[in-house]
C-alpha positions in Angstrom: -3.1 12.3 1.3 -3.3 12.7 -2.5 -3.8 9.5 -4.6 -0.5 8.9 -6.4 -2.3 8.4 -9.7 -3.8 12.0 -9.5 -0.9 13.8 -7.9 0.3 17.1 -9.5 -1.3 16.3 -12.8 1.0 13.4 -13.8 -0.9 10.1 -13.6 2.1 8.0 -14.7 4.0 8.1 -11.4 3.6 4.3 -10.6 4.0 3.3 -14.3 7.3 5.1 -14.3 8.5 2.9 -11.5 7.0 -0.2 -13.1 8.9 0.4 -16.3 12.2 1.0 -14.6 14.2 -2.2 -14.3 15.8 -1.6 -10.9 12.8 0.1 -9.2 10.5 -2.5 -10.6 12.7 -5.3 -9.2 12.6 -3.6 -5.8 8.8 -3.3 -6.2 8.8 0.3 -5.1 5.3 1.7 -4.4 4.4 5.3 -4.7 2.2 5.8 -1.7 1.5 9.5 -2.0 2.5 12.6 -3.8 1.7 16.3 -3.2 3.6 19.2 -4.6 7.1 19.1 -3.0 6.4 15.9 -1.0 6.7 12.2 -1.9 6.2 9.0 0.0 7.6 5.8 -1.4 7.6 2.3 0.1 9.3 -1.1 -0.3 8.1 -4.3 1.3 10.6 -6.5 3.1 12.2 -9.1 0.9 14.9 -11.5 2.0 16.8 -10.8 -1.2 17.4 -7.3 0.0 19.0 -8.4 3.3 22.7 -8.4 4.3 23.2 -11.9 5.6 24.7 -11.1 9.0 22.9 -13.8 11.0 21.0 -11.7 13.4 17.8 -12.8 15.1 14.7 -12.0 13.1 15.2 -10.0 9.9 18.7 -9.3 8.8 19.2 -5.6 7.9 18.3 -4.4 4.5 21.3 -3.5 2.3 22.2 0.2 2.7 22.2 0.7 -1.1 18.5 0.0 -1.1 18.0 2.6 1.6 20.0 5.1 -0.5 17.9 4.2 -3.5 14.7 5.1 -1.7 16.2 8.4 -0.6 17.3 9.2 -4.1 14.1 8.1 -5.8 11.7 9.7 -3.3 13.7 13.0 -3.7 13.4 12.8 -7.5 9.7 12.3 -7.3 9.2 15.1 -4.8 11.3 17.5 -7.1 9.4 16.3 -10.2 6.2 17.4 -8.5 7.4 21.0 -8.6 7.6 21.0 -12.4 4.6 22.3 -14.5 4.8 19.1 -16.4 6.4 16.3 -14.4 6.5 14.0 -17.5 8.9 16.5 -19.2 11.0 17.1 -16.1 14.7 16.7 -16.5 16.8 16.3 -13.4 19.9 14.5 -12.2 21.4 13.9 -8.7 24.5 16.0 -8.0 24.8 15.1 -4.3 23.4 12.3 -2.2 24.1 12.2 1.5 22.8 9.3 3.7 23.2 9.0 7.4 22.4 5.5 8.7 20.9 5.7 12.1 20.1 2.0 12.8 19.7 -1.2 10.8 16.9 -1.0 8.3 14.5 -3.9 8.9 11.1 -4.9 7.7 9.1 -2.8 5.3 10.6 0.5 4.4 8.9 3.9 3.9 10.7 7.0 2.6 9.2 10.4 3.0 10.9 13.2 1.0 10.3 16.9 1.4 11.5 19.6 -0.9 13.6 22.1 1.0 14.1 24.3 -2.1 13.3 23.9 -5.8 14.8 26.7 -7.8 15.2 27.2 -11.5 18.4 25.1 -11.8 18.8 23.2 -8.5 16.7 21.6 -5.9 17.4 20.3 -2.4 15.4 17.7 -0.4 15.5 16.0 3.0 14.3 12.5 3.5 13.5 10.1 6.3 13.4 6.3 5.9 11.5 4.4 8.5 11.6 0.6 8.9 10.2 -1.9 11.4 12.5 -0.7 14.2 12.0 3.0 13.6 13.9 5.7 11.7 16.7 3.8 9.9 18.2 6.7 7.9 18.0 10.3 7.0 19.2 11.8 3.8 19.7 15.0 1.9 20.0 15.4 -1.8 20.9 18.1 -4.3 19.7 17.8 -7.9 20.4 19.7 -11.1 17.0 20.7 -12.5 16.5 21.3 -16.2 13.3 23.4 -16.4 13.6 25.2 -19.8 12.8 23.3 -22.9 13.2 19.7 -21.6 15.9 17.7 -20.2 18.9 19.3 -22.1 20.7 16.0 -22.2 19.9 15.0 -18.6 19.3 11.3 -17.9 16.1 12.3 -16.1 15.0 10.4 -13.1 
């Protein structure tokens, strides 16, 4: 796998996460990046759990699972730009199907299905301690010409 610091010519992948308040709080790690493919991970933290009183780990809040799907998708799509640091994109659709409670450390693997000039689609799998916890599909508006054109960027 490609070292995240060297992937697709943009060495700032992890520093982007570190400077982002929410992603930094989650302590998201960029495990690997290749063009059209991203793997992000989050270590288990009790602060992320829904307190349902189950044996062992309580399940991780679904919003964190959705965040991993959204963020891994954005990174996979950014890797398709000539200059990922100048990439502008924004989520237009996020679909998450929860398959089982997300427990333990989580790992999201995103694959670009299509990255066109103005839109991109990804599919993502999130795996936890008990197996595949969720799958997702995203659609993004891509701003390829002349910068972000007002997009919030992600």
